[in-house]
VMD Tcl script that draws the C-alpha trace (Angstrom):
set ca {
  {32.15 -32.97 12.77}
  {34.81 -35.20 11.26}
  {36.40 -32.42 9.26}
  {38.22 -29.17 9.75}
  {40.11 -27.80 12.69}
  {38.81 -28.03 16.22}
  {39.58 -25.03 18.44}
  {39.17 -25.39 22.17}
  {37.71 -22.50 24.14}
  {40.36 -20.67 26.18}
  {40.48 -21.13 29.93}
  {40.64 -17.88 31.84}
  {43.43 -17.69 34.38}
  {46.08 -15.34 35.61}
  {48.99 -15.29 33.21}
  {51.49 -14.34 35.92}
  {51.45 -16.25 39.17}
  {55.04 -15.71 40.22}
  {58.15 -13.86 39.20}
  {61.17 -16.02 38.43}
  {64.54 -15.53 40.09}
  {67.13 -15.85 37.29}
  {69.92 -16.77 39.72}
  {67.88 -19.54 41.34}
  {66.88 -20.95 37.95}
  {70.50 -21.03 36.78}
  {71.63 -22.78 39.99}
  {68.74 -25.27 39.75}
  {69.87 -26.13 36.22}
  {73.24 -27.24 37.64}
  {75.13 -24.21 36.37}
  {77.17 -21.71 38.38}
  {75.41 -18.37 38.71}
  {77.22 -15.04 38.79}
  {75.96 -11.47 38.91}
  {77.81 -8.46 37.55}
  {76.70 -4.87 38.12}
  {77.58 -2.72 35.11}
  {76.16 0.61 36.29}
  {74.38 1.92 39.37}
  {72.67 5.28 39.80}
  {70.98 6.15 43.05}
  {68.97 9.36 43.26}
  {67.06 9.58 46.55}
  {65.96 13.11 45.66}
  {64.52 11.82 42.38}
  {63.13 8.78 44.13}
  {64.80 5.96 42.25}
  {67.65 3.46 42.01}
  {68.70 2.42 38.51}
  {70.75 -0.72 37.94}
  {72.24 -2.15 34.75}
  {73.58 -5.67 35.24}
  {74.41 -9.05 33.75}
  {73.38 -12.52 34.83}
  {75.89 -15.24 33.96}
  {75.67 -19.04 33.79}
  {79.01 -20.85 33.98}
  {80.73 -17.58 33.14}
  {78.67 -16.89 29.98}
  {76.26 -13.92 29.87}
  {72.70 -15.23 29.98}
  {70.78 -11.99 30.51}
  {71.24 -8.24 30.40}
  {69.03 -6.27 32.77}
  {68.13 -2.60 33.13}
  {65.99 -1.97 36.22}
  {64.55 1.08 37.97}
  {63.29 0.72 41.55}
  {60.86 3.30 42.93}
  {62.21 4.47 46.30}
  {58.87 6.03 47.25}
  {57.38 2.52 47.31}
  {60.53 0.56 48.25}
  {62.56 2.95 50.45}
  {64.71 0.13 51.88}
  {66.24 -0.36 48.40}
  {68.31 2.79 49.07}
  {70.33 0.79 51.63}
  {71.03 -2.27 49.44}
  {74.42 -2.70 47.77}
  {73.26 -3.56 44.26}
  {76.87 -3.78 43.11}
  {76.89 -7.11 44.97}
  {73.20 -8.07 45.14}
  {71.03 -8.87 42.11}
  {68.02 -6.54 42.28}
  {65.48 -9.08 41.00}
  {66.48 -11.68 43.59}
  {66.39 -9.09 46.37}
  {62.98 -7.77 45.31}
  {61.44 -11.26 45.06}
  {62.72 -12.13 48.55}
  {61.91 -8.84 50.29}
  {59.07 -6.97 48.58}
  {55.49 -8.17 48.04}
  {53.75 -7.27 44.79}
  {50.12 -7.37 43.77}
  {50.20 -6.80 40.02}
  {52.62 -7.30 37.14}
  {52.50 -6.47 33.47}
  {54.80 -8.36 31.09}
  {55.62 -7.56 27.49}
  {57.59 -10.13 25.52}
  {59.13 -9.38 22.14}
  {62.23 -9.95 20.04}
  {64.97 -7.43 19.32}
  {68.25 -7.37 17.45}
  {71.17 -6.61 19.75}
  {72.75 -3.19 19.23}
  {76.51 -2.85 19.59}
  {76.48 -2.21 23.35}
  {74.05 -5.04 24.17}
  {75.99 -7.40 21.87}
  {79.24 -6.55 23.68}
  {77.67 -7.23 27.09}
  {76.08 -10.51 25.97}
  {79.17 -11.54 23.97}
  {77.20 -12.05 20.76}
  {77.50 -10.53 17.28}
  {75.72 -7.18 16.77}
  {72.31 -7.72 15.20}
  {71.81 -11.10 16.89}
  {68.25 -11.97 17.87}
  {67.40 -11.63 21.56}
  {64.29 -12.27 23.60}
  {63.17 -9.06 25.33}
  {61.07 -9.13 28.49}
  {59.76 -5.82 29.82}
  {57.94 -5.88 33.15}
  {56.37 -3.43 35.55}
  {55.26 -4.48 39.02}
  {53.00 -2.71 41.49}
  {51.89 -3.02 45.08}
  {48.30 -1.88 44.95}
  {48.49 1.30 42.85}
  {52.15 2.03 43.69}
  {54.77 1.17 41.07}
  {57.58 -0.92 42.56}
  {59.89 -1.47 39.64}
  {60.34 -1.41 35.88}
  {62.73 -3.85 34.24}
  {63.97 -4.58 30.74}
  {65.73 -7.94 30.31}
  {67.38 -9.15 27.12}
  {68.33 -12.80 26.64}
  {70.50 -14.05 23.75}
  {69.48 -16.96 21.56}
  {71.82 -19.26 23.44}
  {70.98 -22.60 24.98}
  {72.34 -22.54 28.54}
  {69.43 -23.80 30.58}
  {67.85 -27.20 29.86}
  {64.88 -27.10 27.49}
  {63.20 -30.23 28.78}
  {62.91 -32.23 31.96}
  {61.20 -31.97 35.32}
  {60.59 -28.49 36.62}
  {61.69 -26.66 33.46}
  {59.87 -23.33 33.17}
  {62.00 -21.35 30.76}
  {63.12 -21.90 27.20}
  {66.08 -19.82 26.10}
}
mol new
graphics top color blue
foreach p $ca { graphics top sphere $p radius 0.5 }
foreach p [lrange $ca 0 end-1] q [lrange $ca 1 end] { graphics top cylinder $p $q radius 0.2 }
display resetview
């Protein structure tokens, strides 16, 4: 009483209630969204589609994404043209998920990532790694890197992301 630090007991709740569509968030911020596929590997025999891409806001790279989609769980992904369609947006719109695991950390951009994000090598980036499942079946694994660049608003109604 009357001294020291008061710590409130944590409330237990799900930490992930939805997955965010980067393109939608950029458009909602008033910026122009663009998607650029950098590499696409499709191996139906191996059971996967692998996409490396960029998300841009007003022409500036906002996020670098490396994603693998499991064709055993999402066979319709084999028919999608991911050179034109952002995989995250397509998955959110078309494929239900039941579980997600997120890991958030910081990295320093290597030369290749720095070139893609148009930042100096060694620059700090936010790294989000996520796996999603439908029941016990893995849907996708993704690794997204975001530069320390203010493109989206950091305050105001409906703001969910700080970059």
